[in-house]
C-alpha positions in Angstrom: -5.5 -13.7 -12.8 -2.4 -11.7 -13.3 0.9 -13.6 -13.0 2.5 -10.7 -11.0 2.2 -10.9 -7.3 -0.4 -8.8 -5.5 0.4 -6.9 -2.3 -2.4 -6.3 0.1 -2.4 -4.3 3.4 -4.7 -5.9 6.0 -5.9 -4.2 9.1 -5.0 -7.1 11.4 -6.2 -7.8 14.9 -4.7 -11.3 15.3 -8.2 -12.6 15.9 -10.1 -15.4 14.1 -11.8 -13.2 11.4 -8.7 -11.4 10.2 -6.5 -14.5 10.4 -9.0 -16.4 8.2 -9.1 -13.5 5.7 -5.3 -13.3 5.8 -4.9 -17.0 4.9 -7.7 -16.6 2.2 -5.8 -13.7 0.6 -2.7 -15.8 0.5 -4.3 -19.0 -0.8 -7.1 -17.9 -3.0 -5.5 -14.8 -4.5 -1.8 -15.5 -4.1 -1.4 -12.2 -2.4 1.6 -10.9 -0.5 -0.1 -9.7 2.7 1.3 -6.9 4.8 -0.4 -6.6 8.2 -1.1 -3.3 10.1 -2.1 -3.4 13.8 -3.0 -0.2 15.7 -2.8 0.1 19.4 -5.7 2.4 20.3 -5.5 1.7 24.0 -7.9 -1.2 23.8 -6.2 -2.8 26.8 -5.1 -5.9 25.0 -1.5 -7.0 24.4 -0.6 -6.4 20.7 2.3 -8.7 20.6 0.2 -11.9 20.1 -1.0 -10.4 16.8 2.6 -10.1 15.7 3.4 -13.7 16.7 0.3 -15.0 14.8 1.1 -13.0 11.7 4.7 -14.4 11.8 3.3 -17.9 12.2 1.2 -17.4 9.1 4.3 -16.5 7.1 3.9 -12.7 7.0 7.2 -10.9 6.3 6.0 -7.3 6.7 4.3 -6.6 10.0 3.5 -3.1 11.2 2.3 -2.3 14.7 1.8 1.3 15.6 1.0 2.9 19.0 -1.7 5.4 18.0 -3.1 5.9 21.5 -2.1 9.6 21.7 -3.5 10.5 18.2 -6.7 8.5 18.8 -7.4 10.2 22.1 -6.5 13.7 20.8 -8.3 13.5 17.4 -11.3 11.3 18.3 -12.0 10.9 22.0 -11.4 14.4 23.2 -13.5 16.0 20.4 -16.5 13.9 21.5 -16.5 15.7 24.8 -16.4 19.2 23.4 
């Protein structure tokens, strides 16, 4: 393994699966993990994902509201 730190961007939901993967990347690969969470209008509060990432020691947390783009670019075209 290289001695330089690795940086990984993880599509992060805050759920069990991505939280386990996040910790595995940190522990097994000594990776600096950056999380990205997209609000696609799924009806769930996104802030718990931020809190969980913070509790796992993540320094860079990105949460984007992509509802408009998702609807325009993917949902509406399905009905055309």
